[in-house]
Backbone bond lengths (Angstrom), bond angles and torsions (degrees), N, CA, C in turn:
res aa  C-N    CA-C-N  psi(-1)  N-CA   C-N-CA  omega(-1)  CA-C   N-CA-C  phi
1 Q - - - 1.460 - - 1.531 108.96 -
2 V 1.331 115.34 139.69 1.455 121.00 -176.85 1.524 110.19 -94.39
3 H 1.333 115.13 135.29 1.453 120.82 175.52 1.524 109.10 -136.66
4 L 1.322 115.95 137.54 1.454 123.32 171.91 1.523 106.35 -123.55
5 V 1.329 116.91 123.40 1.455 120.98 -176.74 1.520 109.48 -127.82
6 E 1.340 115.43 113.05 1.466 121.18 178.98 1.525 111.01 -84.49
7 S 1.317 115.00 151.62 1.462 121.83 174.05 1.520 108.29 -154.23
8 G 1.324 115.76 168.67 1.456 120.62 175.55 1.517 115.41 103.30
9 G 1.313 116.79 -4.00 1.460 119.05 178.10 1.514 111.25 -72.92
10 G 1.327 115.19 173.71 1.451 119.75 179.04 1.505 111.28 159.61
11 L 1.325 114.62 -165.41 1.462 122.06 179.59 1.528 108.91 -99.03
12 V 1.318 116.41 130.54 1.457 121.02 -179.94 1.530 108.64 -141.42
13 Q 1.310 116.22 149.72 1.459 120.29 178.60 1.526 110.63 -78.61
14 P 1.317 116.91 155.09 1.472 119.48 174.81 1.519 110.80 -54.79
15 G 1.339 116.03 137.17 1.456 121.38 -176.45 1.515 113.58 90.66
16 G 1.306 116.85 -10.61 1.454 121.06 -179.00 1.517 113.46 -82.26
17 S 1.325 115.08 -176.94 1.468 121.72 -177.07 1.523 110.73 -131.49
18 L 1.316 114.32 152.21 1.457 122.15 171.88 1.524 107.45 -143.71
19 R 1.324 115.80 151.77 1.465 119.95 170.91 1.520 108.43 -120.93
20 L 1.317 115.17 117.99 1.459 120.78 175.61 1.519 109.71 -89.54
21 S 1.317 114.57 144.59 1.462 120.98 176.70 1.521 109.11 -122.48
22 C 1.308 115.41 147.44 1.469 121.67 175.10 1.519 106.89 -129.80
23 A 1.316 116.21 105.79 1.460 121.54 178.80 1.525 109.02 -84.66
24 V 1.313 114.86 123.94 1.465 120.74 -174.29 1.525 110.07 -112.85
25 S 1.296 116.16 137.93 1.464 121.28 173.16 1.520 109.02 -136.64
26 G 1.324 115.01 151.08 1.455 119.68 175.73 1.515 115.52 90.63
27 L 1.338 117.70 0.68 1.451 119.70 175.58 1.520 109.95 -151.08
28 T 1.332 115.83 166.66 1.460 122.29 179.31 1.517 108.73 -99.82
29 L 1.329 117.21 121.64 1.465 121.08 -172.52 1.523 112.63 -56.12
30 S 1.329 117.46 -39.35 1.460 120.60 -174.76 1.529 113.00 -71.25
31 E 1.307 117.16 -5.17 1.465 120.79 178.35 1.525 111.89 -98.81
32 Y 1.336 116.37 3.23 1.454 120.90 -175.33 1.528 111.32 -131.61
33 I 1.310 115.86 147.24 1.454 121.68 165.08 1.528 106.01 -77.89
34 L 1.315 116.46 127.03 1.464 121.91 -176.04 1.517 109.19 -109.33
35 G 1.294 116.08 135.35 1.452 119.00 -177.11 1.513 112.95 -141.92
36 W 1.325 114.57 155.90 1.454 122.15 169.99 1.531 107.47 -113.78
37 H 1.302 115.64 130.84 1.455 123.72 176.38 1.517 107.83 -121.09
38 R 1.326 115.19 162.61 1.449 118.16 173.72 1.526 109.45 -143.26
39 Q 1.310 114.34 155.73 1.459 120.29 175.33 1.516 107.98 -128.25
40 R 1.309 114.67 108.91 1.452 121.01 178.24 1.515 109.49 -81.98
41 P 1.336 118.00 156.76 1.465 121.24 -178.45 1.528 112.16 -53.77
42 G 1.309 116.27 124.88 1.454 120.77 177.81 1.516 115.41 76.62
43 K 1.334 116.50 6.30 1.472 120.29 -176.92 1.524 110.30 -118.60
44 D 1.333 115.37 164.00 1.455 120.63 173.88 1.524 110.52 -75.06
45 R 1.314 115.52 157.66 1.451 119.77 174.97 1.528 108.82 -66.90
46 E 1.348 116.73 138.37 1.456 120.87 -177.03 1.521 110.99 -133.40
47 L 1.323 114.52 146.72 1.460 120.58 175.23 1.520 108.95 -77.45
48 I 1.329 116.93 130.87 1.460 119.29 178.45 1.516 112.99 -115.54
49 A 1.316 118.23 -25.96 1.455 120.43 179.09 1.521 109.14 -159.19
50 S 1.332 115.38 145.56 1.464 118.32 176.94 1.517 110.26 -148.21
51 L 1.314 114.95 158.45 1.458 122.78 -177.27 1.514 107.50 -131.76
52 S 1.338 116.34 129.05 1.460 120.53 -179.54 1.525 110.81 -70.26
53 K 1.321 116.19 171.65 1.463 121.11 -179.69 1.533 111.16 -59.64
54 S 1.329 116.46 -33.57 1.465 120.35 179.90 1.521 112.25 -76.84
55 G 1.314 116.29 -14.54 1.460 120.00 -177.86 1.517 113.77 83.19
56 K 1.342 116.15 4.96 1.464 120.04 -178.56 1.528 109.80 -103.76
57 S 1.320 115.30 168.68 1.469 123.31 174.66 1.522 113.16 48.23
58 P 1.316 117.88 63.09 1.468 119.00 177.68 1.522 111.06 -64.19
59 F 1.320 114.16 151.40 1.463 121.96 175.27 1.519 108.70 -105.22
60 Y 1.347 115.57 140.88 1.465 121.10 174.33 1.527 109.92 -134.18
61 R 1.313 114.43 140.22 1.455 119.43 171.28 1.530 108.00 -65.98
62 D 1.326 116.50 146.19 1.466 120.55 -176.76 1.521 112.37 -53.51
63 S 1.320 116.68 -38.17 1.457 120.19 -174.22 1.527 113.35 -68.94
64 V 1.334 117.59 -15.77 1.473 119.75 -179.46 1.526 112.06 -117.32
65 Q 1.336 116.41 -5.66 1.460 121.05 -179.19 1.521 110.27 -55.16
66 G 1.320 116.84 131.12 1.455 121.52 179.09 1.517 114.00 86.46
67 R 1.329 117.73 -11.50 1.471 121.37 179.46 1.532 112.26 -113.92
68 F 1.319 116.67 -32.78 1.470 122.11 -177.09 1.522 109.70 -109.96
69 T 1.329 115.38 147.65 1.461 121.32 176.46 1.520 109.69 -135.54
70 I 1.331 115.51 127.18 1.461 121.01 176.17 1.518 108.92 -99.14
71 S 1.325 115.92 140.99 1.461 120.41 177.79 1.520 108.82 -152.52
72 R 1.305 115.11 169.09 1.467 118.84 177.67 1.521 109.27 -142.85
73 D 1.321 115.46 152.37 1.452 123.41 174.87 1.522 106.78 -121.13
74 D 1.317 115.56 105.18 1.464 119.20 -175.88 1.522 112.49 -64.86
75 E 1.334 116.07 -31.86 1.471 118.71 -176.89 1.531 110.61 -68.64
76 S 1.327 116.78 -45.35 1.465 119.82 -179.32 1.531 111.94 -88.77
77 K 1.349 116.64 -5.02 1.457 122.06 -179.75 1.521 110.83 56.11
78 T 1.319 113.85 51.94 1.459 120.83 -178.51 1.520 109.39 -129.72
79 V 1.314 115.32 138.64 1.460 122.99 174.86 1.527 107.29 -110.18
80 Y 1.315 116.06 135.14 1.458 120.54 -176.05 1.525 110.94 -117.24
81 L 1.325 114.93 154.06 1.458 121.71 169.09 1.521 106.60 -134.44
82 Q 1.320 116.31 105.19 1.453 121.31 175.30 1.520 108.10 -85.25
83 M 1.311 116.24 123.69 1.459 121.50 -176.75 1.523 109.01 -119.40
84 N 1.314 116.17 117.02 1.469 122.31 179.80 1.515 110.53 -115.82
85 N 1.318 115.35 161.34 1.470 121.57 178.27 1.530 110.87 48.56
86 L 1.304 115.62 52.02 1.459 120.65 -176.35 1.517 111.54 -66.11
87 K 1.330 114.30 145.97 1.456 122.16 -179.29 1.527 109.11 -120.97
88 S 1.318 115.97 162.18 1.467 119.48 -179.03 1.527 111.13 -59.27
89 E 1.323 115.90 -32.42 1.469 119.08 -179.62 1.526 113.44 -73.59
90 D 1.323 117.33 -4.34 1.468 120.39 173.76 1.529 111.71 -84.85
91 T 1.333 116.81 -5.08 1.460 120.37 177.60 1.521 109.84 -60.52
92 A 1.341 116.14 123.37 1.456 120.59 -174.43 1.519 109.14 -176.03
93 V 1.316 115.36 170.30 1.462 121.20 165.33 1.524 106.63 -92.04
94 Y 1.316 116.03 127.56 1.462 122.02 -176.98 1.524 109.66 -104.56
95 Y 1.336 114.76 133.35 1.458 122.19 -177.06 1.523 110.22 -123.66
96 C 1.309 117.26 141.81 1.454 119.20 168.65 1.522 108.97 -100.58
97 K 1.327 114.49 154.24 1.460 121.68 -174.27 1.518 109.30 -143.19
98 A 1.311 115.61 140.16 1.465 121.97 175.43 1.520 107.72 -120.98
99 T 1.334 116.22 126.45 1.463 121.21 -174.72 1.513 111.03 -126.27
100 S 1.328 115.64 128.59 1.451 122.20 168.21 1.526 105.20 -149.26
101 M 1.292 118.32 -123.98 1.471 118.84 171.59 1.524 109.64 -67.26
102 D 1.332 115.97 -30.12 1.464 122.38 176.90 1.520 109.25 -113.71
103 V 1.304 115.43 165.08 1.458 121.55 178.86 1.523 108.75 -125.35
104 Y 1.330 115.79 130.81 1.462 120.99 179.77 1.530 108.77 -127.92
105 W 1.328 114.54 139.89 1.464 122.33 179.33 1.519 110.04 -121.24
106 G 1.323 115.31 150.04 1.441 120.23 167.77 1.520 109.81 -85.49
107 Q 1.331 115.56 -179.62 1.467 120.21 -175.54 1.521 112.40 -88.77
108 G 1.330 116.67 -12.39 1.456 120.69 177.25 1.518 113.60 97.71
109 T 1.326 114.85 152.96 1.460 121.60 175.15 1.535 108.44 -138.04
110 Q 1.309 116.44 135.99 1.472 121.50 -174.48 1.528 110.00 -82.31
111 V 1.318 115.19 131.91 1.464 122.34 171.48 1.518 107.73 -119.55
112 T 1.320 115.81 124.73 1.463 120.77 178.74 1.519 108.18 -123.15
113 V 1.328 115.40 123.72 1.463 121.41 179.37 1.522 107.03 -110.91
114 A 1.322 115.46 110.43 1.461 120.05 -176.46 1.518 109.50 -159.17
115 S 1.322 114.43 152.94 1.456 118.53 176.52 1.520 109.44 -98.33
């Protein structure tokens, strides 16, 4: 059975940093496209970063380019999202997703950026 469990969210001041983790079980990371999505209040869920099966050429949404970094650790089966220089508009529920023939989502973790 496949499980994706996010952690690391919380309250942070503008300009601060957080690292989100997505612990994956039941699948092999290198066989899936891994992504982080977020859903801001009143908005649709959006893709913000993704990593190909090879782990090369990550994709970033323009609004997070240069501030967020996606990575994965195949040994610990964890996907990370390092978020720096956070802004109030980054406030959202963040979800990790694994895509191949099937699609799996985590339950989400809340990130609130406020002073």
